[in-house]
Residue frames as qw, qx, qy, qz and C-alpha x, y, z in Angstrom:
[[0.003, 0.883, 0.469, 0.010, 0.01, 0.01, -0.03],
 [0.332, -0.770, 0.075, 0.539, 2.76, 2.33, 0.86],
 [0.339, -0.167, 0.612, 0.695, 4.56, 1.83, -2.52],
 [0.178, 0.622, 0.698, 0.308, 1.27, 2.25, -4.37],
 [0.078, -0.944, -0.278, 0.160, 0.63, 5.60, -2.76],
 [0.392, -0.593, 0.363, 0.602, 4.27, 6.67, -3.22],
 [0.381, 0.187, 0.709, 0.562, 3.87, 5.65, -6.95],
 [0.109, 0.800, 0.580, 0.108, 0.79, 7.75, -7.20],
 [0.232, -0.888, -0.024, 0.396, 2.57, 10.76, -5.73],
 [0.415, -0.343, 0.519, 0.664, 5.55, 10.40, -7.98],
 [0.320, 0.382, 0.710, 0.498, 3.32, 10.13, -11.13],
 [0.024, 0.871, 0.490, -0.033, 1.08, 12.92, -10.13],
 [0.140, -0.959, 0.087, 0.229, 3.81, 15.41, -9.43],
 [0.834, 0.038, 0.297, 0.464, 6.37, 14.13, -11.91],
 [0.459, 0.634, 0.189, 0.593, 6.65, 17.41, -13.55],
 [0.276, -0.914, -0.014, -0.295, 7.06, 19.35, -10.32],
 [0.864, -0.258, -0.154, 0.403, 10.29, 17.77, -8.97],
 [0.475, 0.322, -0.073, 0.816, 12.41, 20.78, -10.10],
 [0.233, -0.683, -0.059, -0.690, 10.24, 23.44, -8.48],
 [0.784, -0.595, -0.156, -0.083, 9.98, 21.41, -5.21],
 [0.814, -0.123, -0.118, 0.555, 13.76, 20.96, -4.98],
 [0.282, 0.506, -0.003, 0.815, 14.22, 24.64, -5.67],
 [0.482, -0.725, -0.094, -0.483, 11.81, 25.61, -2.90],
 [0.890, -0.388, -0.164, 0.175, 13.65, 23.19, -0.52],
 [0.682, 0.138, -0.073, 0.715, 16.89, 24.97, -1.15],
 [0.014, -0.621, 0.011, -0.784, 15.46, 28.22, -0.13],
 [0.713, -0.608, -0.338, -0.084, 14.54, 26.87, 3.24],
 [0.132, 0.723, -0.448, 0.509, 16.58, 28.78, 5.86],
 [0.423, 0.026, -0.794, 0.435, 18.12, 27.36, 8.98],
 [0.216, -0.078, 0.428, -0.874, 15.76, 29.59, 11.01],
 [0.742, -0.004, -0.204, -0.639, 12.61, 27.85, 9.58],
 [0.686, 0.082, -0.719, 0.072, 14.14, 24.43, 10.26],
 [0.176, 0.038, -0.694, 0.697, 14.84, 25.45, 13.88],
 [0.472, -0.037, 0.204, -0.857, 11.24, 26.76, 14.28],
 [0.762, -0.009, -0.519, -0.387, 9.78, 23.51, 12.86],
 [0.598, 0.034, -0.740, 0.306, 11.85, 21.47, 15.34],
 [0.049, -0.101, 0.510, -0.853, 10.75, 23.86, 18.18],
 [0.633, -0.069, -0.072, -0.768, 7.16, 23.47, 17.32],
 [0.767, 0.041, -0.630, -0.109, 7.59, 19.64, 17.33],
 [0.331, 0.105, -0.722, 0.599, 9.13, 19.73, 20.78],
 [0.352, -0.054, 0.319, -0.878, 6.28, 21.79, 22.20],
 [0.748, 0.011, -0.388, -0.538, 3.73, 19.32, 20.65],
 [0.696, 0.015, -0.704, 0.141, 5.39, 16.45, 22.41],
 [0.084, 0.105, -0.591, 0.795, 5.59, 18.32, 25.66],
 [0.569, -0.080, 0.068, -0.816, 1.81, 18.99, 25.51],
 [0.820, -0.011, -0.501, -0.277, 1.24, 15.29, 24.67],
 [0.471, 0.091, -0.740, 0.472, 3.41, 14.42, 27.63],
 [0.255, -0.122, 0.390, -0.876, 1.20, 16.75, 29.83],
 [0.744, -0.024, -0.209, -0.634, -1.89, 14.78, 28.62],
 [0.751, 0.058, -0.657, 0.039, -0.38, 11.40, 29.28],
 [0.207, 0.188, -0.630, 0.724, 0.69, 12.71, 32.79],
 [0.457, -0.130, 0.184, -0.860, -2.71, 13.86, 33.73],
 [0.839, -0.029, -0.372, -0.395, -4.22, 10.45, 32.70],
 [0.672, 0.183, -0.670, 0.255, -1.51, 8.45, 34.25],
 [0.016, 0.296, -0.561, 0.773, -1.83, 10.17, 37.66],
 [0.739, -0.232, -0.044, -0.632, -5.35, 8.76, 37.94],
 [0.936, 0.014, -0.351, -0.016, -3.59, 5.38, 38.41],
 [0.770, -0.196, -0.231, 0.561, -0.16, 6.43, 39.99],
 [0.150, -0.978, -0.115, 0.094, 0.13, 9.75, 41.76],
 [0.481, -0.663, 0.341, 0.461, 3.92, 9.54, 41.48],
 [0.633, 0.454, 0.448, 0.438, 3.90, 9.67, 37.53],
 [0.223, -0.626, 0.009, 0.748, 5.86, 12.69, 36.65],
 [0.452, 0.818, -0.018, -0.355, 5.72, 15.14, 33.66],
 [0.002, -0.635, 0.715, 0.293, 9.24, 14.01, 32.58],
 [0.434, 0.024, 0.900, 0.016, 7.83, 10.35, 32.32],
 [0.556, 0.652, 0.445, -0.260, 4.90, 11.63, 30.25],
 [0.307, 0.822, -0.327, -0.351, 7.28, 13.60, 27.78],
 [0.213, -0.415, 0.864, 0.189, 9.64, 10.51, 27.55],
 [0.502, 0.281, 0.812, -0.098, 6.70, 8.38, 26.69],
 [0.481, 0.785, 0.171, -0.352, 5.58, 10.69, 24.01],
 [0.260, 0.764, -0.513, -0.292, 8.95, 10.51, 22.23],
 [0.369, -0.187, 0.910, 0.014, 9.29, 6.82, 22.78],
 [0.599, 0.494, 0.591, -0.218, 5.95, 6.47, 20.88],
 [0.479, 0.803, -0.169, -0.312, 7.14, 8.63, 18.00],
 [0.056, -0.579, 0.784, 0.215, 10.36, 6.47, 17.73],
 [0.345, 0.014, 0.938, -0.026, 8.53, 3.25, 17.74],
 [0.556, 0.637, 0.344, -0.408, 5.76, 4.59, 15.38],
 [0.413, 0.744, -0.418, -0.319, 8.36, 5.20, 12.67],
 [0.086, -0.433, 0.895, 0.069, 10.36, 2.08, 13.42],
 [0.306, 0.119, 0.941, -0.084, 7.39, -0.12, 13.16],
 [0.113, -0.183, -0.538, -0.815, 5.33, 1.92, 10.71],
 [0.492, -0.383, -0.052, -0.780, 2.70, 2.73, 13.34],
 [0.785, -0.276, -0.516, -0.205, 2.02, -0.72, 14.76],
 [0.634, -0.052, -0.581, 0.508, 4.52, -0.39, 17.79],
 [0.026, -0.500, 0.177, -0.847, 3.58, 2.94, 19.29],
 [0.675, -0.490, -0.022, -0.551, 0.83, 1.63, 21.41],
 [0.911, -0.212, -0.309, 0.174, 2.73, -1.48, 22.65],
 [0.498, 0.274, -0.350, 0.745, 5.66, 0.92, 23.59],
 [0.284, -0.522, 0.113, -0.796, 3.37, 3.17, 25.62],
 [0.850, -0.382, -0.162, -0.324, 1.79, 0.26, 27.42],
 [0.846, -0.026, -0.339, 0.410, 5.16, -1.31, 28.31],
 [0.287, 0.402, -0.283, 0.822, 6.54, 2.01, 29.45],
 [0.501, -0.509, 0.053, -0.698, 3.50, 2.86, 31.66],
 [0.922, -0.242, -0.296, -0.067, 3.76, -0.63, 33.01],
 [0.689, 0.100, -0.391, 0.602, 7.27, -0.03, 34.09],
 [0.095, 0.251, -0.309, 0.912, 6.15, 3.03, 36.00],
 [0.144, 0.087, 0.713, -0.680, 3.49, 1.67, 38.22],
 [0.656, 0.224, 0.056, -0.718, 0.40, 1.21, 35.86],
 [0.599, 0.010, 0.800, 0.027, -0.62, -2.37, 35.40],
 [0.139, 0.003, 0.749, 0.648, -1.13, -3.70, 31.86],
 [0.053, 0.613, 0.782, 0.102, -4.88, -3.80, 32.03],
 [0.070, -0.846, -0.289, 0.442, -5.09, -0.14, 33.07],
 [0.205, -0.555, 0.362, 0.720, -2.36, 1.07, 30.73],
 [0.228, 0.214, 0.828, 0.466, -4.09, -0.58, 27.80],
 [0.039, 0.752, 0.658, 0.014, -7.33, 1.11, 28.52],
 [0.184, -0.798, -0.089, 0.567, -5.71, 4.33, 29.27],
 [0.257, -0.286, 0.568, 0.728, -3.74, 4.33, 25.90],
 [0.147, 0.427, 0.779, 0.434, -6.88, 3.54, 23.89],
 [0.073, -0.861, -0.461, 0.203, -8.84, 6.31, 25.60],
 [0.242, -0.665, 0.200, 0.678, -6.00, 8.71, 25.02],
 [0.239, 0.028, 0.722, 0.648, -5.90, 7.68, 21.23],
 [0.062, 0.679, 0.712, 0.164, -9.69, 8.22, 21.10],
 [0.101, -0.863, -0.188, 0.457, -9.35, 11.79, 22.57],
 [0.364, -0.396, 0.485, 0.690, -6.65, 12.24, 19.98],
 [0.184, 0.286, 0.774, 0.534, -8.81, 11.34, 17.03],
 [0.061, -0.808, -0.575, 0.117, -11.80, 13.19, 18.34],
 [0.208, -0.769, -0.004, 0.604, -9.67, 16.31, 18.62],
 [0.255, -0.127, 0.599, 0.748, -8.38, 16.03, 15.08],
 [0.073, 0.552, 0.749, 0.360, -11.98, 16.08, 13.66],
 [0.231, -0.831, -0.403, 0.305, -13.05, 18.75, 16.17],
 [0.291, -0.566, 0.213, 0.741, -10.12, 21.11, 15.20],
 [0.249, 0.101, 0.690, 0.672, -10.61, 20.55, 11.62],
 [0.024, 0.666, 0.702, 0.250, -14.33, 21.41, 11.74],
 [0.244, -0.821, -0.218, 0.468, -13.69, 24.57, 13.93],
 [0.267, -0.459, 0.363, 0.766, -11.05, 25.92, 11.59],
 [0.191, 0.292, 0.732, 0.585, -13.11, 25.15, 8.55],
 [0.064, -0.791, -0.608, -0.026, -16.05, 26.93, 9.84],
 [0.285, -0.767, -0.065, 0.571, -14.01, 30.01, 10.92],
 [0.108, -0.399, 0.538, 0.735, -12.35, 30.16, 7.41],
 [0.586, 0.440, 0.674, -0.095, -15.63, 29.15, 5.43],
 [0.492, 0.825, 0.054, -0.273, -15.53, 31.73, 2.79],
 [0.026, -0.697, 0.669, 0.256, -11.80, 31.09, 2.16],
 [0.397, -0.086, 0.910, 0.081, -12.32, 27.26, 2.00],
 [0.598, 0.597, 0.472, -0.253, -15.40, 27.65, -0.09],
 [0.356, 0.832, -0.275, -0.325, -13.51, 29.80, -2.74],
 [0.028, 0.569, -0.807, -0.156, -10.48, 27.33, -2.98],
 [0.064, -0.065, 0.995, 0.043, -12.29, 23.97, -2.57],
 [0.547, 0.235, 0.225, -0.771, -15.89, 24.73, -3.38],
 [0.661, 0.339, -0.499, -0.446, -15.96, 22.34, -6.47],
 [0.508, 0.131, -0.840, 0.135, -14.80, 19.54, -4.22],
 [0.382, -0.349, 0.396, -0.759, -17.08, 20.25, -1.33],
 [0.893, -0.110, -0.073, -0.431, -18.89, 16.94, -1.61],
 [0.764, 0.272, -0.511, 0.285, -15.62, 15.14, -1.45],
 [0.062, 0.393, -0.527, 0.751, -14.66, 17.06, 1.58],
 [0.668, -0.266, 0.196, -0.667, -18.11, 16.35, 3.33],
 [0.942, 0.019, -0.322, -0.093, -17.54, 12.56, 2.55],
 [0.527, 0.278, -0.612, 0.520, -14.25, 12.77, 4.31],
 [0.256, -0.356, 0.429, -0.790, -15.84, 14.43, 7.30],
 [0.851, -0.139, -0.056, -0.503, -18.59, 11.84, 7.25],
 [0.871, 0.113, -0.448, 0.165, -16.04, 8.86, 7.16],
 [0.230, 0.301, -0.600, 0.704, -13.84, 10.54, 9.96],
 [0.523, -0.323, 0.218, -0.758, -17.10, 10.91, 11.98],
 [0.930, -0.085, -0.233, -0.272, -18.07, 7.26, 11.64],
 [0.711, 0.202, -0.542, 0.400, -14.44, 6.12, 12.53],
 [0.017, 0.423, -0.452, 0.785, -14.49, 8.48, 15.50],
 [0.716, -0.283, 0.033, -0.637, -17.88, 7.32, 16.70],
 [0.936, 0.026, -0.350, -0.020, -16.86, 3.62, 16.44],
 [0.471, 0.306, -0.564, 0.606, -13.51, 4.41, 18.28],
 [0.301, -0.380, 0.340, -0.806, -15.45, 6.06, 21.11],
 [0.880, -0.176, -0.067, -0.435, -18.00, 3.23, 21.39],
 [0.888, 0.083, -0.417, 0.177, -15.20, 0.66, 21.41],
 [0.299, 0.356, -0.545, 0.698, -13.28, 2.63, 24.00],
 [0.140, -0.122, 0.556, -0.810, -16.06, 3.15, 26.57],
 [0.666, -0.048, -0.107, -0.737, -19.39, 1.72, 25.59],
 [0.372, -0.137, 0.891, -0.222, -20.40, -1.45, 27.52],
 [0.723, 0.439, 0.362, -0.391, -23.40, -1.96, 25.20],
 [0.562, 0.685, -0.396, -0.242, -21.21, -1.83, 22.10],
 [0.058, -0.477, 0.872, -0.096, -18.95, -4.31, 23.65],
 [0.577, 0.101, 0.753, -0.300, -21.73, -6.70, 24.34],
 [0.695, 0.605, 0.115, -0.371, -22.97, -6.42, 20.90],
 [0.387, 0.691, -0.596, -0.127, -19.48, -6.88, 19.35],
 [0.197, -0.345, 0.898, -0.189, -18.70, -9.81, 21.56],
 [0.712, 0.189, 0.567, -0.367, -21.98, -11.36, 20.80],
 [0.670, 0.656, -0.203, -0.281, -21.24, -11.09, 16.95],
 [0.195, 0.652, -0.733, 0.011, -17.80, -12.54, 17.54],
 [0.424, -0.165, 0.833, -0.315, -18.91, -15.37, 19.67],
 [0.781, 0.376, 0.283, -0.410, -21.65, -16.26, 17.09],
 [0.617, 0.667, -0.394, -0.143, -19.27, -16.46, 14.21],
 [0.020, -0.543, 0.810, -0.220, -16.74, -18.22, 16.36],
 [0.662, 0.036, 0.669, -0.336, -19.43, -20.85, 17.41],
 [0.802, 0.533, 0.025, -0.270, -20.17, -21.38, 13.56],
 [0.538, 0.626, -0.563, 0.051, -16.49, -22.15, 12.99],
 [0.916, -0.258, -0.301, 0.060, -16.53, -24.74, 15.97],
 [0.600, -0.764, 0.072, 0.227, -14.19, -22.50, 18.14],
 [0.781, 0.358, 0.060, 0.508, -11.55, -22.05, 15.53],
 [0.193, 0.658, -0.105, 0.721, -10.98, -18.38, 16.79],
 [0.649, -0.643, -0.397, 0.093, -11.16, -19.12, 20.52],
 [0.569, -0.246, -0.108, 0.777, -7.77, -17.27, 21.30],
 [0.121, 0.276, 0.206, 0.931, -8.67, -14.27, 19.38],
 [0.437, -0.675, -0.379, -0.458, -12.34, -14.13, 20.95],
 [0.684, -0.536, -0.380, 0.315, -10.81, -14.58, 24.43],
 [0.428, -0.032, -0.023, 0.903, -8.28, -11.72, 23.81],
 [0.106, -0.485, -0.329, -0.803, -11.17, -9.52, 22.66],
 [0.576, -0.657, -0.475, -0.105, -13.09, -10.32, 25.81],
 [0.652, -0.417, -0.236, 0.588, -10.20, -9.35, 27.88],
 [0.293, 0.152, 0.152, 0.931, -9.57, -6.21, 25.95],
 [0.288, -0.609, -0.435, -0.597, -13.21, -5.08, 26.20],
 [0.651, -0.600, -0.434, 0.167, -13.01, -5.69, 29.98],
 [0.557, -0.197, -0.097, 0.801, -9.84, -3.57, 30.31],
 [0.041, 0.347, 0.230, 0.908, -11.40, -0.65, 28.37],
 [0.465, -0.682, -0.470, -0.313, -14.56, -0.80, 30.57],
 [0.665, -0.558, -0.285, 0.406, -12.56, -0.64, 33.74],
 [0.368, -0.057, 0.073, 0.925, -10.37, 2.30, 32.33],
 [0.045, -0.484, -0.429, -0.761, -13.35, 4.12, 31.06],
 [0.522, -0.676, -0.519, -0.020, -15.20, 3.79, 34.34],
 [0.575, -0.522, -0.179, 0.604, -12.30, 5.51, 36.16],
 [0.291, -0.090, 0.233, 0.923, -11.20, 8.13, 33.46],
 [0.073, -0.436, -0.558, -0.702, -14.61, 9.00, 31.67],
 [0.376, -0.734, -0.562, 0.063, -16.20, 9.74, 35.01],
 [0.340, -0.569, -0.062, 0.746, -13.83, 12.67, 35.55],
 [0.449, 0.794, 0.387, 0.133, -15.51, 15.16, 33.07],
 [0.011, -0.966, 0.192, 0.173, -13.00, 17.92, 33.69],
 [0.522, -0.429, 0.649, 0.351, -10.19, 15.59, 32.90],
 [0.602, 0.355, 0.644, 0.309, -11.63, 14.47, 29.78],
 [0.227, 0.956, 0.187, 0.019, -12.43, 18.16, 28.66],
 [0.295, -0.852, 0.342, 0.265, -8.91, 19.08, 29.61],
 [0.576, -0.154, 0.688, 0.414, -7.33, 16.22, 27.57],
 [0.484, 0.658, 0.505, 0.280, -9.40, 17.27, 24.47],
 [0.057, 0.998, 0.004, -0.040, -8.56, 21.00, 25.00],
 [0.447, -0.642, 0.516, 0.349, -4.83, 20.09, 25.32],
 [0.639, 0.182, 0.649, 0.372, -4.97, 18.09, 22.11],
 [0.307, 0.899, 0.288, 0.122, -6.33, 21.26, 20.33],
 [0.193, -0.934, 0.254, 0.163, -3.47, 23.19, 21.73],
 [0.574, -0.334, 0.640, 0.386, -0.75, 20.56, 20.55],
 [0.602, 0.466, 0.561, 0.325, -2.32, 20.37, 17.10],
 [0.104, 0.982, 0.092, -0.128, -2.17, 24.21, 16.89],
 [0.303, -0.746, 0.478, 0.350, 1.58, 23.95, 16.98],
 [0.522, -0.050, 0.761, 0.383, 1.93, 21.34, 14.35],
 [0.401, 0.699, 0.575, 0.143, -0.65, 22.81, 12.10],
 [0.021, 0.967, -0.085, -0.240, 1.31, 26.21, 12.16],
 [0.643, -0.342, 0.488, 0.481, 4.39, 24.58, 10.68],
 [0.531, 0.514, 0.503, 0.447, 3.46, 25.26, 7.11],
 [0.053, 0.977, 0.192, 0.071, 2.89, 28.85, 7.87],
 [0.462, -0.676, 0.363, 0.445, 6.70, 29.20, 8.83],
 [0.558, -0.010, 0.624, 0.547, 7.41, 27.90, 5.31],
 [0.310, 0.704, 0.529, 0.359, 4.90, 30.01, 3.47],
 [0.222, -0.876, -0.196, 0.380, 5.77, 33.10, 5.42],
 [0.041, -0.671, 0.371, 0.640, 7.07, 35.72, 2.87],
 [0.117, -0.154, 0.837, 0.512, 6.47, 33.32, -0.05],
 [0.106, -0.409, -0.823, -0.379, 2.62, 33.02, -0.29],
 [0.311, -0.279, 0.081, -0.905, -0.44, 35.13, 0.56],
 [0.657, -0.371, -0.624, -0.204, -2.02, 33.02, 3.12],
 [0.360, -0.679, 0.283, -0.574, -2.78, 33.77, 6.73],
 [0.071, -0.273, 0.891, -0.357, -2.01, 31.68, 9.85],
 [0.608, 0.159, 0.552, -0.548, -5.74, 30.66, 10.45],
 [0.756, 0.486, -0.168, -0.406, -6.07, 29.81, 6.74],
 [0.290, 0.534, -0.791, 0.068, -2.89, 27.70, 6.93],
 [0.297, -0.132, 0.835, -0.444, -4.07, 25.82, 9.97],
 [0.718, 0.258, 0.308, -0.569, -7.48, 25.27, 8.40],
 [0.730, 0.498, -0.390, -0.257, -6.07, 23.65, 5.20],
 [0.181, 0.472, -0.835, 0.216, -3.43, 21.73, 7.19],
 [0.439, -0.085, 0.752, -0.485, -5.96, 20.22, 9.56],
 [0.800, 0.364, 0.036, -0.476, -8.17, 19.29, 6.59],
 [0.571, 0.548, -0.598, -0.131, -5.35, 17.50, 5.02],
 [0.043, -0.304, 0.892, -0.331, -4.37, 15.63, 8.14],
 [0.594, 0.117, 0.558, -0.567, -7.99, 14.62, 8.72],
 [0.795, 0.452, -0.137, -0.380, -8.58, 13.49, 5.05],
 [0.377, 0.519, -0.767, 0.039, -5.13, 11.49, 5.07],
 [0.351, -0.271, 0.760, -0.475, -6.26, 9.74, 8.07],
 [0.791, 0.219, 0.323, -0.471, -9.03, 8.00, 6.27],
 [0.724, 0.507, -0.449, -0.132, -6.56, 6.58, 3.57],
 [0.920, -0.364, 0.144, 0.026, -5.15, 3.24, 4.68],
 [0.624, 0.620, -0.359, 0.312, -1.40, 3.59, 4.91],
 [0.759, -0.355, -0.359, 0.412, 1.13, 2.58, 7.65],
 [0.430, -0.458, -0.160, 0.761, 1.82, 5.57, 9.87],
 [0.293, 0.874, 0.213, -0.324, 0.31, 7.89, 7.20],
 [0.384, -0.370, 0.526, 0.662, 3.37, 7.52, 4.96],
 [0.173, 0.137, 0.696, 0.684, 2.54, 8.84, 1.51],
 [0.055, -0.721, -0.671, -0.163, -1.10, 9.69, 2.10],
 [0.242, -0.799, -0.264, 0.484, -0.26, 12.83, 4.13],
 [0.299, -0.333, 0.401, 0.799, 2.17, 14.10, 1.58],
 [0.147, 0.395, 0.770, 0.479, -0.31, 13.28, -1.30],
 [0.111, -0.817, -0.564, -0.044, -3.30, 15.11, 0.31],
 [0.316, -0.706, -0.056, 0.631, -1.17, 18.07, 1.72],
 [0.292, -0.166, 0.501, 0.798, 0.35, 18.73, -1.69],
 [0.066, 0.468, 0.758, 0.449, -2.89, 18.40, -3.55],
 [0.161, -0.842, -0.488, 0.165, -4.77, 20.89, -1.12],
 [0.295, -0.765, 0.022, 0.571, -2.05, 23.54, -1.01],
 [0.452, 0.039, 0.529, 0.717, -0.75, 23.40, -4.69],
 [0.150, 0.681, 0.525, 0.488, -3.77, 25.47, -5.84],
 [0.314, -0.919, -0.210, 0.112, -3.04, 28.11, -3.12],
 [0.312, -0.840, 0.326, 0.301, 0.67, 28.60, -3.06],
 [0.486, 0.663, -0.537, -0.191, 1.86, 26.57, -6.15],
 [0.977, 0.000, -0.214, 0.024, 3.06, 22.87, -6.57],
 [0.587, 0.406, -0.493, 0.498, 6.66, 23.64, -5.96],
 [0.132, -0.445, 0.480, -0.744, 6.16, 25.36, -2.63],
 [0.831, -0.234, 0.077, -0.499, 3.32, 22.89, -1.55],
 [0.943, 0.101, -0.316, 0.025, 5.51, 19.99, -2.34],
 [0.409, 0.400, -0.545, 0.613, 8.52, 21.22, -0.43],
 [0.460, -0.427, 0.307, -0.715, 6.17, 22.26, 2.50],
 [0.911, -0.172, -0.133, -0.350, 4.82, 18.76, 2.60],
 [0.802, 0.155, -0.470, 0.333, 8.36, 17.23, 2.90],
 [0.083, 0.449, -0.447, 0.770, 9.27, 19.80, 5.56],
 [0.698, -0.332, 0.090, -0.628, 5.98, 19.07, 7.38],
 [0.956, -0.057, -0.283, -0.055, 6.76, 15.39, 7.28],
 [0.539, 0.323, -0.524, 0.575, 10.29, 16.00, 8.63],
 [0.181, -0.440, 0.365, -0.801, 8.87, 18.05, 11.57],
 [0.736, -0.234, 0.202, -0.603, 6.08, 15.71, 12.52],
 [0.991, 0.049, -0.052, -0.112, 7.71, 12.33, 11.66],
 [0.779, 0.353, -0.331, 0.398, 11.49, 12.33, 11.20],
 [0.038, 0.614, -0.389, 0.686, 12.57, 14.83, 13.82],
 [0.683, -0.456, 0.272, -0.502, 10.52, 13.24, 16.57],
 [0.976, 0.113, -0.170, 0.074, 11.93, 9.83, 15.46],
 [0.501, 0.512, -0.423, 0.555, 15.43, 11.24, 15.84],
 [0.258, -0.558, 0.418, -0.669, 14.80, 12.64, 19.27],
 [0.887, -0.256, 0.099, -0.372, 12.98, 9.48, 20.25],
 [0.849, 0.319, -0.350, 0.234, 16.06, 7.42, 19.09],
 [0.158, 0.532, -0.521, 0.648, 18.29, 9.49, 21.52],
 [0.624, -0.413, 0.293, -0.595, 15.67, 8.94, 24.36],
 [0.980, 0.009, -0.162, -0.118, 15.72, 5.09, 23.63],
 [0.694, 0.413, -0.445, 0.386, 19.43, 4.97, 23.69],
 [0.057, -0.487, 0.517, -0.701, 19.87, 6.84, 26.97],
 [0.763, -0.305, 0.175, -0.542, 17.15, 4.77, 28.46],
 [0.947, 0.133, -0.288, 0.044, 18.83, 1.51, 27.43],
 [0.413, 0.456, -0.533, 0.581, 22.05, 2.70, 28.93],
 [0.367, -0.443, 0.362, -0.734, 20.22, 3.56, 32.11],
 [0.927, -0.155, 0.010, -0.340, 18.41, 0.20, 32.40],
 [0.810, 0.299, -0.430, 0.263, 21.72, -1.60, 31.70],
 [0.212, 0.469, -0.549, 0.658, 23.47, 0.19, 34.45],
 [0.502, -0.316, 0.396, -0.701, 20.63, -0.33, 36.86],
 [0.142, -0.104, 0.983, -0.058, 20.12, -4.13, 35.90],
 [0.515, 0.408, 0.524, -0.542, 16.76, -3.61, 34.37],
 [0.161, 0.400, -0.603, -0.671, 17.68, -4.21, 30.74],
 [0.089, -0.075, -0.950, -0.290, 15.56, -7.27, 30.38],
 [0.260, 0.436, 0.606, -0.613, 12.41, -5.65, 31.77]]
């Protein structure tokens, strides 16, 4: 799937490679430093969210642990193309006083808050910049609405899976029914799903009961996204006639739409949608270079910082005799 998407990108923008490279060469060190700084702030806010949730289970969980967890997840998200971030978070939380069942439920709820905030942020910015978005994307409005609808469906299912006991009962009934039809062929998978649903119910009972905590987590997610969605504005500053709110609106829309395209860790889909949306506003060359710089800031740089965190952590665990944990 990744190779297919990359192939589509290369074919679509095959005549724009020159302008894209020219724009990349114009990028100043100050812009790169600003992109990196925004990424660090994003992960610090993510660390605050993790800390607030983790403290519901372990009052001694610190902000430093939360930020470390954020960069560890970024490292393993790249290293495993998205599949290992959750495992890394659960293992790390387990090492810091939060048992597996609770850490699994907490991570799933935190991920649900993250996805809800992506859709919420995009809808807010789209509404605030309605005239601008209608002028540039009016002819594709039905496609954009379809994207919002798909995102809404995914978000609702994720919320239900994270905290609805009734949804779990219905899901388990369907799984047990088909498992019975296959004479227990999927007993291990069914048992695992039963355990996971129970863990999510336990976590949701404790976390979802704290309304201010949930609202705070969603609010902090909106703040962290504001930093990432502002990255393209640093690149467009002085090169294109687009304001910060307009940049954030288009960026949030591209992230939301890219999320519904199945690709590991969003590789390829994000660049494709980002470039396609911005090319009609700032030109293909600038849009293409901005998409690569945005990928660097939100994907590569966090991975590099996370790699340093992993190395330091390995050295520490080895020195303290905990390397096998």
